[in-house]
Rosetta silent file (secondary structure, phi, psi, omega in degrees, C-alpha in Angstrom):
SEQUENCE: XXXXXXXXXXXXXXXXXXXXXXXXXXXXXXXXXXXXXXXXXXXXXXXXXXXXXXXXXXXXXXXXXXXXXXXXXXXXXXXXXXXXXXXXXXXXXX
SCORE:     score description
SCORE:     0.000 S_00000001
   1 L     0.000  133.174 -177.815  114.123  147.140   90.235 S_00000001
   2 L   -72.818  148.595  175.963  116.561  144.838   92.002 S_00000001
   3 L   -75.609  168.357  177.941  119.864  143.863   90.408 S_00000001
   4 H   -58.012  -44.664 -179.993  120.635  140.241   89.558 S_00000001
   5 H   -61.014  -43.527  178.467  122.825  139.952   92.651 S_00000001
   6 H   -63.520  -42.389  179.870  120.040  141.365   94.857 S_00000001
   7 H   -61.519  -43.690  178.211  117.461  139.007   93.345 S_00000001
   8 H   -64.101  -40.894  178.588  119.680  135.989   94.026 S_00000001
   9 H   -62.561  -44.925  178.885  120.318  137.230   97.567 S_00000001
  10 H   -59.510  -42.839  179.787  116.581  137.678   98.195 S_00000001
  11 H   -62.056  -47.594  178.958  115.897  134.126   96.985 S_00000001
  12 H   -61.188  -41.701 -179.190  118.594  132.659   99.223 S_00000001
  13 H   -64.728  -41.318  178.776  117.342  134.690  102.188 S_00000001
  14 H   -59.189  -47.627 -179.534  113.753  133.531  101.676 S_00000001
  15 H   -62.140  -45.370 -177.394  114.871  129.890  101.690 S_00000001
  16 H   -65.056  -46.327 -179.954  117.111  130.304  104.745 S_00000001
  17 H   -64.404  -42.695  179.775  114.554  132.208  106.831 S_00000001
  18 H   -64.083  -45.979 -179.808  111.808  129.774  105.872 S_00000001
  19 H   -60.975  -44.568  179.322  113.952  126.709  106.618 S_00000001
  20 H   -64.595  -41.666 -176.648  114.989  128.098  109.993 S_00000001
  21 H   -67.344  -37.453 -175.298  111.435  129.083  110.910 S_00000001
  22 H   -99.492   -2.440  177.747  109.858  125.731  110.088 S_00000001
  23 L    51.152   42.384  176.310  112.808  123.592  111.224 S_00000001
  24 L    74.503   11.385 -179.247  112.572  121.402  108.137 S_00000001
  25 L   -97.579  111.227 -175.793  108.884  120.567  108.618 S_00000001
  26 L   -73.657   -4.978  175.852  107.078  120.904  105.311 S_00000001
  27 L   -84.753  -12.707  179.767  103.706  121.031  107.070 S_00000001
  28 L  -101.629  158.387  177.050  104.599  124.382  108.599 S_00000001
  29 E  -150.157  178.525  174.079  104.918  127.723  106.861 S_00000001
  30 E  -132.096  157.585 -178.013  105.306  131.390  107.578 S_00000001
  31 E   -77.712  155.965  174.593  103.325  134.363  106.445 S_00000001
  32 H   -60.890  -35.656  178.654  104.484  136.755  103.774 S_00000001
  33 H   -62.307  -40.732  178.420  104.221  139.532  106.366 S_00000001
  34 H   -66.218  -41.488  176.992  106.676  137.693  108.620 S_00000001
  35 H   -59.065  -45.618  179.390  109.062  137.183  105.696 S_00000001
  36 H   -60.628  -42.556  178.961  108.925  140.901  104.875 S_00000001
  37 H   -64.626  -44.665 -176.754  109.622  141.792  108.512 S_00000001
  38 H   -69.584  -35.620 -172.979  112.489  139.319  108.845 S_00000001
  39 H   -98.570  -20.047 -175.419  114.141  140.161  105.525 S_00000001
  40 L    55.006   46.721 -178.449  113.387  143.877  105.096 S_00000001
  41 L  -105.182  137.137  175.196  112.786  143.190  101.392 S_00000001
  42 L   -56.152  144.789 -174.472  110.589  145.428   99.238 S_00000001
  43 H   -55.075  -43.825 -178.315  107.195  143.832   98.650 S_00000001
  44 H   -68.109  -31.633  178.188  107.606  143.503   94.873 S_00000001
  45 H   -74.153  -35.455  174.895  111.032  141.886   95.292 S_00000001
  46 H   -63.839  -44.199  178.414  109.670  139.428   97.856 S_00000001
  47 H   -61.031  -41.826  179.390  106.865  138.521   95.448 S_00000001
  48 H   -65.282  -42.105  179.187  109.391  138.041   92.635 S_00000001
  49 H   -63.791  -43.511  179.411  111.621  135.854   94.821 S_00000001
  50 H   -65.385  -40.101  178.241  108.661  133.728   95.903 S_00000001
  51 H   -61.853  -44.635  179.398  107.427  133.379   92.322 S_00000001
  52 H   -61.837  -50.538 -177.023  110.882  132.232   91.192 S_00000001
  53 H   -64.626  -35.928  175.879  111.318  129.739   94.052 S_00000001
  54 H   -65.765  -39.950  177.535  107.820  128.349   93.522 S_00000001
  55 H   -63.430  -29.803  177.994  108.621  127.909   89.830 S_00000001
  56 L   -82.808   -5.602  179.476  111.729  125.949   90.811 S_00000001
  57 L    79.513   18.162 -177.171  109.587  123.692   93.007 S_00000001
  58 L   -93.440  -25.074  178.303  111.343  124.744   96.235 S_00000001
  59 E  -139.594  163.788  167.537  108.406  126.475   97.941 S_00000001
  60 E  -118.946  148.417 -176.247  104.646  126.753   97.675 S_00000001
  61 E  -132.934  130.332  167.602  102.903  130.078   98.021 S_00000001
  62 E   -97.221  125.363 -173.430   99.328  131.002   98.845 S_00000001
  63 E   -99.896  142.635  169.119   98.784  134.459   97.331 S_00000001
  64 E   -91.877  163.918  173.449   96.736  137.377   98.579 S_00000001
  65 L   -56.870  144.379  179.746   95.226  139.847   96.120 S_00000001
  66 L    90.187   16.951  177.272   97.843  142.202   94.734 S_00000001
  67 L    61.152   42.412  179.570  100.514  139.529   94.204 S_00000001
  68 E  -112.769  127.854  177.398  101.393  139.404   97.915 S_00000001
  69 E   -64.512  126.563  176.745  102.473  136.128   99.531 S_00000001
  70 E   -90.664  -48.644 -179.447   99.995  135.173  102.253 S_00000001
  71 E  -141.473  135.996 -178.033  101.604  131.894  103.380 S_00000001
  72 E  -126.468  132.097  178.375  104.874  130.329  102.234 S_00000001
  73 E  -132.307  152.091  174.719  105.967  126.735  102.828 S_00000001
  74 E   -79.835  143.948  171.271  108.962  124.663  101.807 S_00000001
  75 L   -87.867  172.584  176.001  108.412  121.720   99.491 S_00000001
  76 H   -58.600  -40.368  178.416  110.178  118.412  100.012 S_00000001
  77 H   -64.258  -38.638  177.398  112.676  119.498   97.344 S_00000001
  78 H   -64.347  -41.167  177.211  113.255  122.772   99.172 S_00000001
  79 H   -63.689  -44.474  178.987  113.918  120.928  102.424 S_00000001
  80 H   -59.608  -42.429  179.676  116.347  118.579  100.665 S_00000001
  81 H   -62.565  -45.667 -178.211  118.226  121.501   99.165 S_00000001
  82 H   -68.444  -36.242  176.786  118.532  123.287  102.500 S_00000001
  83 H   -65.999  -39.579  177.878  119.592  120.092  104.294 S_00000001
  84 H   -63.058  -41.445  177.514  122.265  119.482  101.653 S_00000001
  85 H   -64.824  -39.308  179.034  123.571  123.025  102.156 S_00000001
  86 H   -64.342  -42.296  178.512  123.535  122.530  105.917 S_00000001
  87 H   -65.005  -40.452  178.838  125.507  119.279  105.582 S_00000001
  88 H   -63.383  -40.655  179.856  128.041  120.910  103.253 S_00000001
  89 H   -66.292  -35.916 -177.699  128.553  123.764  105.725 S_00000001
  90 H   -74.823  -34.786 -176.554  129.017  121.297  108.592 S_00000001
  91 H   -95.940  -19.132 -178.398  131.509  119.042  106.812 S_00000001
  92 L    77.051  176.423 -178.669  133.285  121.648  104.731 S_00000001
  93 L   -65.971  146.633 -178.872  134.638  121.115  101.221 S_00000001
  94 L   -76.829    0.000    0.000  135.707  117.594  100.303 S_00000001
């Protein structure tokens, strides 16, 4: 079982990899298999991260049998969050 710090890291990584892969286009998504390959995250931890982020309204997930993400996409709210983080990183602290 992942620690709290690991779970938060997995969630952030899922959002970042997804945002980079789809270039902010909410019509595009990536497969759960691609996420697992890119992140090197255990399958159950990836499923937990996706479940959490979907519950927060940041991503949508199409599930395969066995609680495995088949396709993951950013929601409009997820794109807004990632764009805000990108802007903060570009401008630095106020």
